[in-house]
matplotlib code that plots the C-alpha trace (Angstrom):
import matplotlib.pyplot as plt

x = [-13.2, -9.8, -8.2, -4.7, -3.1, 0.6, 3.0, 6.6, 9.6, 11.3, 15.1, 14.5, 12.4, 9.1, 6.3, 3.8, 0.9, 1.6, -1.3, -3.9, -4.5, -8.0, -8.8, -11.5, -11.2, -9.9, -12.5, -12.9, -9.9, -7.7, -8.1, -7.9, -9.1, -7.8, -5.9, -3.4, -3.5, -1.1, -2.6, -2.5, -0.8, 2.0, 2.6, 2.9, 5.6, 9.1, 10.7, 8.0, 9.4, 7.8, 7.5, 8.1, 9.7, 8.9, 5.2, 4.2, 5.5, 4.5, 1.1, -2.6, -3.5, -5.0, -2.7, -4.2, -3.2, -5.0, -3.5, -1.9, -1.4, -0.8, -0.2, 3.1, 5.8, 5.9, 2.4, 2.9]
y = [4.4, 5.7, 6.1, 7.0, 7.5, 6.2, 8.0, 7.4, 9.5, 7.8, 8.4, 10.9, 13.0, 12.0, 11.4, 8.8, 7.4, 3.9, 2.6, 3.1, 1.6, 1.6, 0.8, 1.0, 3.1, 1.0, -0.8, -1.0, -3.3, -1.2, -3.8, -2.0, -3.9, -2.9, -3.6, -2.2, -2.4, -1.1, 1.0, -0.6, 2.5, 2.3, -1.4, -0.6, 2.0, 0.8, 2.3, 0.8, -1.0, -2.7, -0.5, -3.7, -6.5, -9.2, -8.2, -6.1, -7.5, -5.9, -7.4, -6.4, -8.5, -6.9, -7.3, -7.4, -4.6, -5.4, -4.4, -5.5, -8.7, -8.4, -4.7, -4.1, -2.4, 0.3, 1.5, 0.9]
z = [6.5, 6.0, 2.5, 2.0, -1.5, -1.5, -3.8, -4.5, -5.8, -8.6, -9.2, -12.0, -9.3, -11.0, -8.4, -9.0, -7.4, -6.7, -4.9, -1.9, 1.4, 2.7, 6.4, 8.9, 12.0, 15.1, 16.9, 20.6, 20.8, 18.7, 15.6, 12.2, 9.1, 5.6, 2.4, 0.0, -3.7, -6.4, -9.1, -12.5, -14.1, -11.5, -12.4, -16.0, -15.4, -16.5, -13.2, -10.8, -7.8, -4.8, -1.8, 0.2, -1.8, 0.7, 1.8, -1.3, -4.6, -7.6, -8.4, -9.0, -5.8, -2.9, 0.2, 3.6, 6.0, 9.2, 12.3, 14.5, 12.7, 9.1, 8.5, 6.6, 8.4, 5.7, 7.0, 10.8]

ax = plt.figure().add_subplot(projection="3d")
ax.plot(x, y, z, "-o")
ax.set_aspect("equal")
plt.show()
């Protein structure tokens, strides 16, 4: 399993952890299964913004990040 912490820099130069993506290692076909989730602390921040407004709106939902089918381009 691979766990990546996703951080963003806000306009005031503050760096925040916005979420994490957890994936499996590629299988023999190159398929990766995973998911991204925003941290609740990030969602509460007044300057929080979606890192991908179309595929990753601000939400507590878990977003699939399977590859090659559903991984958001921001993580590709």
